N, CA, C and O atoms as a GROMACS GRO file, in nm:
protein
  536
    1MET      N    1   0.318   3.162   4.990
    1MET     CA    2   0.269   3.050   5.068
    1MET      C    3   0.344   2.924   5.029
    1MET      O    4   0.391   2.910   4.916
    2ASN      N    5   0.355   2.834   5.123
    2ASN     CA    6   0.415   2.704   5.100
    2ASN      C    7   0.303   2.603   5.078
    2ASN      O    8   0.223   2.577   5.167
    3ILE      N    9   0.299   2.547   4.959
    3ILE     CA   10   0.192   2.456   4.920
    3ILE      C   11   0.251   2.317   4.899
    3ILE      O   12   0.348   2.300   4.825
    4ALA      N   13   0.191   2.217   4.964
    4ALA     CA   14   0.235   2.078   4.950
    4ALA      C   15   0.138   2.004   4.859
    4ALA      O   16   0.016   2.022   4.867
    5LEU      N   17   0.195   1.920   4.772
    5LEU     CA   18   0.117   1.841   4.678
    5LEU      C   19   0.142   1.693   4.702
    5LEU      O   20   0.256   1.648   4.708
    6ILE      N   21   0.034   1.618   4.716
    6ILE     CA   22   0.041   1.473   4.729
    6ILE      C   23  -0.072   1.416   4.645
    6ILE      O   24  -0.182   1.471   4.644
    7ALA      N   25  -0.046   1.306   4.575
    7ALA     CA   26  -0.152   1.241   4.497
    7ALA      C   27  -0.131   1.090   4.500
    7ALA      O   28  -0.022   1.040   4.475
    8HIS      N   29  -0.237   1.020   4.531
    8HIS     CA   30  -0.233   0.874   4.518
    8HIS      C   31  -0.206   0.842   4.371
    8HIS      O   32  -0.230   0.925   4.283
    9ASP      N   33  -0.158   0.722   4.345
    9ASP     CA   34  -0.120   0.682   4.208
    9ASP      C   35  -0.230   0.709   4.107
    9ASP      O   36  -0.204   0.760   3.998
   10SER      N   37  -0.353   0.674   4.141
   10SER     CA   38  -0.463   0.689   4.046
   10SER      C   39  -0.507   0.834   4.028
   10SER      O   40  -0.590   0.863   3.943
   11LYS      N   41  -0.452   0.926   4.107
   11LYS     CA   42  -0.489   1.068   4.100
   11LYS      C   43  -0.374   1.157   4.051
   11LYS      O   44  -0.389   1.279   4.046
   12LYS      N   45  -0.261   1.097   4.016
   12LYS     CA   46  -0.146   1.178   3.973
   12LYS      C   47  -0.175   1.254   3.844
   12LYS      O   48  -0.134   1.370   3.830
   13GLU      N   49  -0.243   1.194   3.751
   13GLU     CA   50  -0.278   1.263   3.626
   13GLU      C   51  -0.372   1.380   3.654
   13GLU      O   52  -0.356   1.487   3.595
   14LEU      N   53  -0.467   1.362   3.743
   14LEU     CA   54  -0.558   1.470   3.781
   14LEU      C   55  -0.479   1.585   3.846
   14LEU      O   56  -0.504   1.702   3.816
   15MET      N   57  -0.386   1.552   3.934
   15MET     CA   58  -0.303   1.655   3.998
   15MET      C   59  -0.223   1.730   3.892
   15MET      O   60  -0.211   1.853   3.898
   16THR      N   61  -0.169   1.657   3.797
   16THR     CA   62  -0.090   1.720   3.690
   16THR      C   63  -0.177   1.815   3.609
   16THR      O   64  -0.136   1.928   3.583
   17GLN      N   65  -0.295   1.773   3.570
   17GLN     CA   66  -0.386   1.858   3.493
   17GLN      C   67  -0.429   1.980   3.573
   17GLN      O   68  -0.441   2.090   3.519
   18PHE      N   69  -0.451   1.961   3.703
   18PHE     CA   70  -0.487   2.072   3.791
   18PHE      C   71  -0.372   2.175   3.794
   18PHE      O   72  -0.396   2.296   3.783
   19CYS      N   73  -0.251   2.127   3.809
   19CYS     CA   74  -0.135   2.217   3.816
   19CYS      C   75  -0.110   2.288   3.683
   19CYS      O   76  -0.067   2.403   3.681
   20ILE      N   77  -0.136   2.219   3.573
   20ILE     CA   78  -0.126   2.285   3.442
   20ILE      C   79  -0.229   2.398   3.433
   20ILE      O   80  -0.198   2.508   3.389
   21ALA      N   81  -0.352   2.369   3.474
   21ALA     CA   82  -0.459   2.468   3.466
   21ALA      C   83  -0.433   2.590   3.554
   21ALA      O   84  -0.469   2.702   3.517
   22TYR      N   85  -0.371   2.569   3.669
   22TYR     CA   86  -0.350   2.678   3.764
   22TYR      C   87  -0.202   2.712   3.780
   22TYR      O   88  -0.160   2.760   3.885
   23CYS      N   89  -0.125   2.688   3.677
   23CYS     CA   90   0.018   2.713   3.677
   23CYS      C   91   0.050   2.859   3.712
   23CYS      O   92   0.145   2.885   3.786
   24GLY      N   93  -0.028   2.951   3.662
   24GLY     CA   94  -0.005   3.092   3.689
   24GLY      C   95  -0.015   3.126   3.836
   24GLY      O   96   0.067   3.202   3.889
   25VAL      N   97  -0.113   3.071   3.903
   25VAL     CA   98  -0.130   3.095   4.047
   25VAL      C   99  -0.020   3.023   4.124
   25VAL      O  100   0.045   3.082   4.211
   26LEU      N  101   0.001   2.896   4.092
   26LEU     CA  102   0.097   2.815   4.167
   26LEU      C  103   0.240   2.868   4.152
   26LEU      O  104   0.321   2.852   4.243
   27SER      N  105   0.271   2.930   4.039
   27SER     CA  106   0.407   2.979   4.016
   27SER      C  107   0.447   3.091   4.112
   27SER      O  108   0.565   3.121   4.126
   28ARG      N  109   0.351   3.153   4.176
   28ARG     CA  110   0.378   3.261   4.270
   28ARG      C  111   0.400   3.212   4.413
   28ARG      O  112   0.413   3.292   4.506
   29HIS      N  113   0.404   3.080   4.430
   29HIS     CA  114   0.416   3.021   4.563
   29HIS      C  115   0.525   2.915   4.565
   29HIS      O  116   0.572   2.870   4.460
   30ASN      N  117   0.565   2.874   4.684
   30ASN     CA  118   0.664   2.768   4.701
   30ASN      C  119   0.592   2.634   4.701
   30ASN      O  120   0.502   2.612   4.782
   31LEU      N  121   0.632   2.547   4.612
   31LEU     CA  122   0.568   2.416   4.602
   31LEU      C  123   0.663   2.307   4.650
   31LEU      O  124   0.784   2.310   4.623
   32CYS      N  125   0.607   2.210   4.721
   32CYS     CA  126   0.680   2.090   4.756
   32CYS      C  127   0.584   1.973   4.734
   32CYS      O  128   0.462   1.991   4.731
   33ALA      N  129   0.641   1.855   4.718
   33ALA     CA  130   0.557   1.739   4.688
   33ALA      C  131   0.629   1.611   4.724
   33ALA      O  132   0.751   1.609   4.741
   34THR      N  133   0.552   1.505   4.734
   34THR     CA  134   0.615   1.374   4.743
   34THR      C  135   0.686   1.351   4.610
   34THR      O  136   0.652   1.412   4.509
   35GLY      N  137   0.786   1.264   4.610
   35GLY     CA  138   0.878   1.250   4.499
   35GLY      C  139   0.818   1.232   4.362
   35GLY      O  140   0.845   1.311   4.271
   36THR      N  141   0.738   1.130   4.344
   36THR     CA  142   0.683   1.101   4.212
   36THR      C  143   0.585   1.209   4.168
   36THR      O  144   0.589   1.252   4.053
   37THR      N  145   0.499   1.252   4.257
   37THR     CA  146   0.404   1.358   4.223
   37THR      C  147   0.480   1.484   4.183
   37THR      O  148   0.447   1.547   4.083
   38GLY      N  149   0.581   1.521   4.260
   38GLY     CA  150   0.659   1.640   4.229
   38GLY      C  151   0.730   1.631   4.095
   38GLY      O  152   0.735   1.728   4.020
   39LYS      N  153   0.785   1.515   4.065
   39LYS     CA  154   0.855   1.494   3.938
   39LYS      C  155   0.760   1.510   3.821
   39LYS      O  156   0.791   1.579   3.724
   40ILE      N  157   0.645   1.447   3.829
   40ILE     CA  158   0.547   1.452   3.721
   40ILE      C  159   0.496   1.596   3.701
   40ILE      O  160   0.488   1.644   3.588
   41VAL      N  161   0.462   1.662   3.810
   41VAL     CA  162   0.410   1.800   3.801
   41VAL      C  163   0.517   1.894   3.746
   41VAL      O  164   0.488   1.975   3.658
   42ALA      N  165   0.639   1.884   3.794
   42ALA     CA  166   0.746   1.972   3.747
   42ALA      C  167   0.772   1.952   3.598
   42ALA      O  168   0.789   2.048   3.524
   43GLU      N  169   0.776   1.826   3.554
   43GLU     CA  170   0.801   1.798   3.412
   43GLU      C  171   0.688   1.850   3.324
   43GLU      O  172   0.714   1.899   3.214
   44ALA      N  173   0.565   1.839   3.370
   44ALA     CA  174   0.450   1.879   3.288
   44ALA      C  175   0.428   2.030   3.285
   44ALA      O  176   0.375   2.083   3.188
   45THR      N  177   0.470   2.100   3.392
   45THR     CA  178   0.438   2.242   3.405
   45THR      C  179   0.558   2.335   3.397
   45THR      O  180   0.544   2.453   3.365
   46GLY      N  181   0.676   2.283   3.426
   46GLY     CA  182   0.793   2.369   3.436
   46GLY      C  183   0.801   2.441   3.570
   46GLY      O  184   0.891   2.523   3.590
   47LEU      N  185   0.709   2.414   3.660
   47LEU     CA  186   0.711   2.476   3.792
   47LEU      C  187   0.828   2.422   3.874
   47LEU      O  188   0.869   2.307   3.858
   48GLN      N  189   0.881   2.506   3.960
   48GLN     CA  190   0.983   2.464   4.055
   48GLN      C  191   0.912   2.391   4.169
   48GLN      O  192   0.827   2.449   4.237
   49VAL      N  193   0.944   2.265   4.190
   49VAL     CA  194   0.882   2.186   4.295
   49VAL      C  195   0.992   2.119   4.376
   49VAL      O  196   1.073   2.043   4.322
   50PHE      N  197   0.996   2.147   4.506
   50PHE     CA  198   1.089   2.077   4.593
   50PHE      C  199   1.033   1.937   4.616
   50PHE      O  200   0.918   1.921   4.658
   51LYS      N  201   1.114   1.837   4.586
   51LYS     CA  202   1.066   1.700   4.594
   51LYS      C  203   1.121   1.629   4.717
   51LYS      O  204   1.243   1.620   4.737
   52PHE      N  205   1.029   1.580   4.801
   52PHE     CA  206   1.066   1.494   4.912
   52PHE      C  207   1.080   1.352   4.858
   52PHE      O  208   1.075   1.331   4.737
   53LEU      N  209   1.098   1.256   4.946
   53LEU     CA  210   1.100   1.116   4.906
   53LEU      C  211   0.965   1.079   4.845
   53LEU      O  212   0.867   1.152   4.862
   54SER      N  213   0.960   0.968   4.776
   54SER     CA  214   0.830   0.921   4.727
   54SER      C  215   0.742   0.886   4.847
   54SER      O  216   0.791   0.867   4.958
   55GLY      N  217   0.614   0.877   4.822
   55GLY     CA  218   0.522   0.844   4.930
   55GLY      C  219   0.555   0.711   4.996
   55GLY      O  220   0.544   0.698   5.118
   56GLN      N  221   0.594   0.614   4.916
   56GLN     CA  222   0.626   0.481   4.968
   56GLN      C  223   0.753   0.482   5.054
   56GLN      O  224   0.771   0.395   5.139
   57GLN      N  225   0.839   0.580   5.031
   57GLN     CA  226   0.965   0.586   5.105
   57GLN      C  227   0.962   0.686   5.220
   57GLN      O  228   1.064   0.707   5.285
   58GLY      N  229   0.847   0.746   5.247
   58GLY     CA  230   0.836   0.837   5.360
   58GLY      C  231   0.815   0.982   5.326
   58GLY      O  232   0.820   1.068   5.414
   59GLY      N  233   0.790   1.014   5.198
   59GLY     CA  234   0.769   1.152   5.159
   59GLY      C  235   0.649   1.217   5.226
   59GLY      O  236   0.653   1.335   5.262
   60ALA      N  237   0.542   1.141   5.243
   60ALA     CA  238   0.423   1.196   5.311
   60ALA      C  239   0.455   1.229   5.456
   60ALA      O  240   0.405   1.328   5.510
   61GLN      N  241   0.538   1.146   5.519
   61GLN     CA  242   0.578   1.174   5.657
   61GLN      C  243   0.667   1.298   5.664
   61GLN      O  244   0.662   1.373   5.761
   62GLN      N  245   0.749   1.318   5.561
   62GLN     CA  246   0.831   1.439   5.558
   62GLN      C  247   0.743   1.563   5.548
   62GLN      O  248   0.768   1.664   5.615
   63ILE      N  249   0.639   1.556   5.466
   63ILE     CA  250   0.546   1.668   5.456
   63ILE      C  251   0.471   1.685   5.588
   63ILE      O  252   0.449   1.798   5.633
   64ALA      N  253   0.432   1.575   5.649
   64ALA     CA  254   0.363   1.582   5.779
   64ALA      C  255   0.450   1.652   5.883
   64ALA      O  256   0.400   1.730   5.964
   65SER      N  257   0.580   1.624   5.881
   65SER     CA  258   0.667   1.691   5.978
   65SER      C  259   0.675   1.841   5.951
   65SER      O  260   0.685   1.921   6.044
   66ARG      N  261   0.670   1.881   5.824
   66ARG     CA  262   0.669   2.024   5.790
   66ARG      C  263   0.539   2.090   5.835
   66ARG      O  264   0.538   2.205   5.879
   67ILE      N  265   0.429   2.016   5.825
   67ILE     CA  266   0.301   2.067   5.875
   67ILE      C  267   0.308   2.088   6.025
   67ILE      O  268   0.265   2.191   6.077
   68ALA      N  269   0.364   1.989   6.096
   68ALA     CA  270   0.375   1.998   6.242
   68ALA      C  271   0.463   2.115   6.286
   68ALA      O  272   0.445   2.169   6.395
   69CYS      N  273   0.557   2.155   6.201
   69CYS     CA  274   0.646   2.268   6.231
   69CYS      C  275   0.595   2.400   6.173
   69CYS      O  276   0.668   2.499   6.170
   70ASN      N  277   0.470   2.401   6.127
   70ASN     CA  278   0.409   2.520   6.068
   70ASN      C  279   0.486   2.573   5.948
   70ASN      O  280   0.499   2.694   5.931
   71GLU      N  281   0.536   2.483   5.865
   71GLU     CA  282   0.610   2.523   5.745
   71GLU      C  283   0.531   2.498   5.617
   71GLU      O  284   0.582   2.522   5.507
   72ILE      N  285   0.409   2.450   5.630
   72ILE     CA  286   0.320   2.429   5.515
   72ILE      C  287   0.194   2.512   5.540
   72ILE      O  288   0.138   2.510   5.649
   73ASP      N  289   0.151   2.585   5.437
   73ASP     CA  290   0.033   2.671   5.450
   73ASP      C  291  -0.091   2.613   5.386
   73ASP      O  292  -0.203   2.652   5.421
   74LEU      N  293  -0.074   2.521   5.293
   74LEU     CA  294  -0.186   2.465   5.219
   74LEU      C  295  -0.147   2.327   5.170
   74LEU      O  296  -0.036   2.307   5.120
   75LEU      N  297  -0.238   2.230   5.183
   75LEU     CA  298  -0.212   2.094   5.136
   75LEU      C  299  -0.315   2.056   5.032
   75LEU      O  300  -0.436   2.062   5.056
   76LEU      N  301  -0.266   2.016   4.916
   76LEU     CA  302  -0.352   1.959   4.812
   76LEU      C  303  -0.318   1.810   4.807
   76LEU      O  304  -0.211   1.771   4.760
   77PHE      N  305  -0.409   1.728   4.856
   77PHE     CA  306  -0.386   1.585   4.870
   77PHE      C  307  -0.497   1.513   4.793
   77PHE      O  308  -0.602   1.482   4.848
   78PHE      N  309  -0.471   1.487   4.666
   78PHE     CA  310  -0.570   1.418   4.583
   78PHE      C  311  -0.561   1.270   4.615
   78PHE      O  312  -0.466   1.201   4.578
   79ARG      N  313  -0.662   1.222   4.682
   79ARG     CA  314  -0.661   1.083   4.726
   79ARG      C  315  -0.769   1.002   4.658
   79ARG      O  316  -0.870   1.056   4.612
   80ASP      N  317  -0.746   0.876   4.652
   80ASP     CA  318  -0.844   0.784   4.595
   80ASP      C  319  -0.912   0.712   4.710
   80ASP      O  320  -0.854   0.620   4.768
   81PRO      N  321  -1.034   0.751   4.745
   81PRO     CA  322  -1.101   0.690   4.860
   81PRO      C  323  -1.148   0.547   4.832
   81PRO      O  324  -1.184   0.475   4.925
   82ILE      N  325  -1.148   0.506   4.707
   82ILE     CA  326  -1.198   0.374   4.672
   82ILE      C  327  -1.089   0.268   4.681
   82ILE      O  328  -1.110   0.162   4.741
   83LYS      N  329  -0.974   0.294   4.621
   83LYS     CA  330  -0.872   0.189   4.616
   83LYS      C  331  -0.735   0.238   4.665
   83LYS      O  332  -0.643   0.257   4.586
   84VAL      N  333  -0.724   0.256   4.795
   84VAL     CA  334  -0.597   0.294   4.855
   84VAL      C  335  -0.512   0.168   4.867
   84VAL      O  336  -0.557   0.064   4.917
   85LYS      N  337  -0.388   0.180   4.820
   85LYS     CA  338  -0.296   0.068   4.828
   85LYS      C  339  -0.200   0.087   4.944
   85LYS      O  340  -0.170   0.200   4.982
   86PRO      N  341  -0.150  -0.025   5.001
   86PRO     CA  342  -0.048  -0.011   5.105
   86PRO      C  343   0.072   0.065   5.048
   86PRO      O  344   0.109   0.048   4.932
   87GLY      N  345   0.131   0.147   5.131
   87GLY     CA  346   0.247   0.223   5.088
   87GLY      C  347   0.212   0.362   5.036
   87GLY      O  348   0.300   0.447   5.024
   88GLU      N  349   0.085   0.386   5.006
   88GLU     CA  350   0.046   0.520   4.966
   88GLU      C  351   0.033   0.605   5.092
   88GLU      O  352   0.015   0.552   5.201
   89PRO      N  353   0.041   0.736   5.077
   89PRO     CA  354   0.044   0.823   5.194
   89PRO      C  355  -0.070   0.798   5.292
   89PRO      O  356  -0.184   0.776   5.252
   90ASP      N  357  -0.037   0.802   5.420
   90ASP     CA  358  -0.135   0.782   5.526
   90ASP      C  359  -0.223   0.906   5.537
   90ASP      O  360  -0.176   1.014   5.574
   91GLU      N  361  -0.350   0.888   5.505
   91GLU     CA  362  -0.442   1.002   5.504
   91GLU      C  363  -0.476   1.053   5.643
   91GLU      O  364  -0.473   1.174   5.667
   92ALA      N  365  -0.507   0.962   5.734
   92ALA     CA  366  -0.558   1.003   5.865
   92ALA      C  367  -0.458   1.092   5.938
   92ALA      O  368  -0.496   1.194   5.994
   93GLY      N  369  -0.332   1.054   5.938
   93GLY     CA  370  -0.232   1.133   6.009
   93GLY      C  371  -0.215   1.271   5.949
   93GLY      O  372  -0.205   1.370   6.022
   94LEU      N  373  -0.212   1.279   5.816
   94LEU     CA  374  -0.198   1.409   5.750
   94LEU      C  375  -0.318   1.499   5.778
   94LEU      O  376  -0.304   1.617   5.809
   95LEU      N  377  -0.437   1.441   5.765
   95LEU     CA  378  -0.557   1.522   5.787
   95LEU      C  379  -0.569   1.568   5.932
   95LEU      O  380  -0.613   1.680   5.959
   96ARG      N  381  -0.529   1.482   6.025
   96ARG     CA  382  -0.531   1.520   6.167
   96ARG      C  383  -0.435   1.636   6.192
   96ARG      O  384  -0.471   1.732   6.260
   97LEU      N  385  -0.314   1.629   6.137
   97LEU     CA  386  -0.219   1.739   6.154
   97LEU      C  387  -0.271   1.869   6.093
   97LEU      O  388  -0.254   1.977   6.151
   98CYS      N  389  -0.334   1.859   5.978
   98CYS     CA  390  -0.392   1.980   5.916
   98CYS      C  391  -0.499   2.040   6.006
   98CYS      O  392  -0.508   2.162   6.018
   99ASP      N  393  -0.580   1.957   6.068
   99ASP     CA  394  -0.682   2.007   6.161
   99ASP      C  395  -0.618   2.073   6.283
   99ASP      O  396  -0.660   2.180   6.325
  100VAL      N  397  -0.517   2.008   6.339
  100VAL     CA  398  -0.451   2.061   6.458
  100VAL      C  399  -0.386   2.196   6.430
  100VAL      O  400  -0.391   2.286   6.513
  101HIS      N  401  -0.326   2.210   6.312
  101HIS     CA  402  -0.250   2.331   6.279
  101HIS      C  403  -0.326   2.428   6.187
  101HIS      O  404  -0.266   2.522   6.134
  102ASN      N  405  -0.455   2.406   6.169
  102ASN     CA  406  -0.539   2.495   6.088
  102ASN      C  407  -0.484   2.514   5.948
  102ASN      O  408  -0.475   2.627   5.899
  103ILE      N  409  -0.448   2.405   5.883
  103ILE     CA  410  -0.398   2.408   5.746
  103ILE      C  411  -0.513   2.380   5.651
  103ILE      O  412  -0.575   2.274   5.661
  104PRO      N  413  -0.544   2.470   5.560
  104PRO     CA  414  -0.646   2.439   5.460
  104PRO      C  415  -0.600   2.318   5.377
  104PRO      O  416  -0.485   2.311   5.333
  105VAL      N  417  -0.691   2.224   5.356
  105VAL     CA  418  -0.656   2.102   5.283
  105VAL      C  419  -0.767   2.067   5.185
  105VAL      O  420  -0.885   2.078   5.215
  106ALA      N  421  -0.725   2.025   5.066
  106ALA     CA  422  -0.821   1.979   4.964
  106ALA      C  423  -0.788   1.834   4.934
  106ALA      O  424  -0.672   1.800   4.907
  107THR      N  425  -0.889   1.749   4.938
  107THR     CA  426  -0.868   1.608   4.906
  107THR      C  427  -0.934   1.570   4.774
  107THR      O  428  -0.933   1.454   4.734
  108ASN      N  429  -0.990   1.669   4.706
  108ASN     CA  430  -1.050   1.644   4.575
  108ASN      C  431  -1.039   1.772   4.493
  108ASN      O  432  -1.009   1.879   4.545
  109ILE      N  433  -1.065   1.759   4.365
  109ILE     CA  434  -1.043   1.872   4.274
  109ILE      C  435  -1.140   1.988   4.299
  109ILE      O  436  -1.103   2.104   4.280
  110ALA      N  437  -1.261   1.959   4.341
  110ALA     CA  438  -1.358   2.068   4.366
  110ALA      C  439  -1.310   2.158   4.479
  110ALA      O  440  -1.314   2.281   4.466
  111THR      N  441  -1.265   2.099   4.587
  111THR     CA  442  -1.214   2.178   4.699
  111THR      C  443  -1.083   2.247   4.661
  111THR      O  444  -1.059   2.361   4.700
  112ALA      N  445  -0.999   2.178   4.586
  112ALA     CA  446  -0.873   2.238   4.543
  112ALA      C  447  -0.898   2.363   4.460
  112ALA      O  448  -0.829   2.464   4.478
  113GLU      N  449  -0.994   2.358   4.370
  113GLU     CA  450  -1.025   2.477   4.289
  113GLU      C  451  -1.077   2.590   4.376
  113GLU      O  452  -1.040   2.706   4.355
  114ALA      N  453  -1.161   2.560   4.475
  114ALA     CA  454  -1.211   2.664   4.564
  114ALA      C  455  -1.095   2.728   4.641
  114ALA      O  456  -1.090   2.850   4.656
  115LEU      N  457  -1.001   2.646   4.689
  115LEU     CA  458  -0.887   2.700   4.763
  115LEU      C  459  -0.794   2.781   4.674
  115LEU      O  460  -0.742   2.884   4.716
  116ILE      N  461  -0.772   2.736   4.552
  116ILE     CA  462  -0.684   2.808   4.459
  116ILE      C  463  -0.744   2.945   4.425
  116ILE      O  464  -0.672   3.044   4.418
  117HIS      N  465  -0.876   2.949   4.405
  117HIS     CA  466  -0.940   3.078   4.376
  117HIS      C  467  -0.932   3.170   4.498
  117HIS      O  468  -0.912   3.290   4.483
  118ALA      N  469  -0.947   3.114   4.618
  118ALA     CA  470  -0.934   3.193   4.740
  118ALA      C  471  -0.790   3.243   4.755
  118ALA      O  472  -0.767   3.357   4.797
  119LEU      N  473  -0.695   3.160   4.722
  119LEU     CA  474  -0.554   3.198   4.728
  119LEU      C  475  -0.526   3.312   4.631
  119LEU      O  476  -0.456   3.408   4.664
  120GLU      N  477  -0.580   3.300   4.511
  120GLU     CA  478  -0.560   3.403   4.409
  120GLU      C  479  -0.618   3.538   4.452
  120GLU      O  480  -0.562   3.643   4.422
  121ARG      N  481  -0.731   3.534   4.523
  121ARG     CA  482  -0.795   3.656   4.572
  121ARG      C  483  -0.729   3.712   4.698
  121ARG      O  484  -0.754   3.826   4.736
  122GLY      N  485  -0.644   3.630   4.762
  122GLY     CA  486  -0.581   3.674   4.888
  122GLY      C  487  -0.663   3.641   5.010
  122GLY      O  488  -0.637   3.694   5.118
  123ASP      N  489  -0.761   3.554   4.996
  123ASP     CA  490  -0.850   3.521   5.108
  123ASP      C  491  -0.787   3.427   5.210
  123ASP      O  492  -0.845   3.408   5.317
  124LEU      N  493  -0.672   3.370   5.183
  124LEU     CA  494  -0.611   3.276   5.278
  124LEU      C  495  -0.510   3.343   5.370
  124LEU      O  496  -0.437   3.274   5.441
  125ASP      N  497  -0.504   3.475   5.369
  125ASP     CA  498  -0.410   3.547   5.455
  125ASP      C  499  -0.451   3.546   5.602
  125ASP      O  500  -0.379   3.598   5.686
  126TRP      N  501  -0.566   3.488   5.633
  126TRP     CA  502  -0.614   3.478   5.772
  126TRP      C  503  -0.515   3.402   5.859
  126TRP      O  504  -0.518   3.417   5.982
  127ARG      N  505  -0.429   3.320   5.800
  127ARG     CA  506  -0.334   3.239   5.878
  127ARG      C  507  -0.238   3.328   5.955
  127ARG      O  508  -0.190   3.289   6.062
  128ASP      N  509  -0.207   3.447   5.904
  128ASP     CA  510  -0.118   3.537   5.976
  128ASP      C  511  -0.181   3.585   6.106
  128ASP      O  512  -0.111   3.615   6.203
  129ILE      N  513  -0.312   3.593   6.107
  129ILE     CA  514  -0.383   3.634   6.228
  129ILE      C  515  -0.390   3.517   6.327
  129ILE      O  516  -0.366   3.536   6.446
  130VAL      N  517  -0.421   3.398   6.278
  130VAL     CA  518  -0.433   3.280   6.362
  130VAL      C  519  -0.298   3.237   6.418
  130VAL      O  520  -0.289   3.197   6.534
  131ASN      N  521  -0.193   3.244   6.336
  131ASN     CA  522  -0.058   3.203   6.375
  131ASN      C  523   0.040   3.319   6.358
  131ASN      O  524   0.117   3.319   6.262
  132PRO      N  525   0.038   3.418   6.448
  132PRO     CA  526   0.120   3.537   6.430
  132PRO      C  527   0.270   3.508   6.433
  132PRO      O  528   0.348   3.594   6.391
  133LYS      N  529   0.314   3.392   6.479
  133LYS     CA  530   0.457   3.359   6.483
  133LYS      C  531   0.511   3.332   6.344
  133LYS      O  532   0.633   3.331   6.325
  134ARG      N  533   0.425   3.311   6.248
  134ARG     CA  534   0.468   3.275   6.112
  134ARG      C  535   0.542   3.386   6.049
  134ARG      O  536   0.586   3.374   5.935
   0.00000   0.00000   0.00000
């Protein structure tokens, strides 16, 4: 599966800790991320992470375009609903694209853990039925 990682500045440490905890599962999949998030996660875990531009430079839009082209299977977007700063990834557009293309998305650690456990069990293979062109 192709898994995209995005984290607002205040959630980057949480994303890193999550990836450390689930490194074994994540290592079996293709990871991509916005620039800074990808750099931090790769350095902390040793995972191979394809890095797009930083969120401020359009990395979130690059991931959004991959979602629109059905090239992302799962999005982990740890966002800070309290203090979003200008220049951080646009949530509404990403979430709308995930809804349109039936992409499982987690915006907090509780949902991310549920999705990772489902991924580990093979429960997310339903996408092949919904999108047979994949």
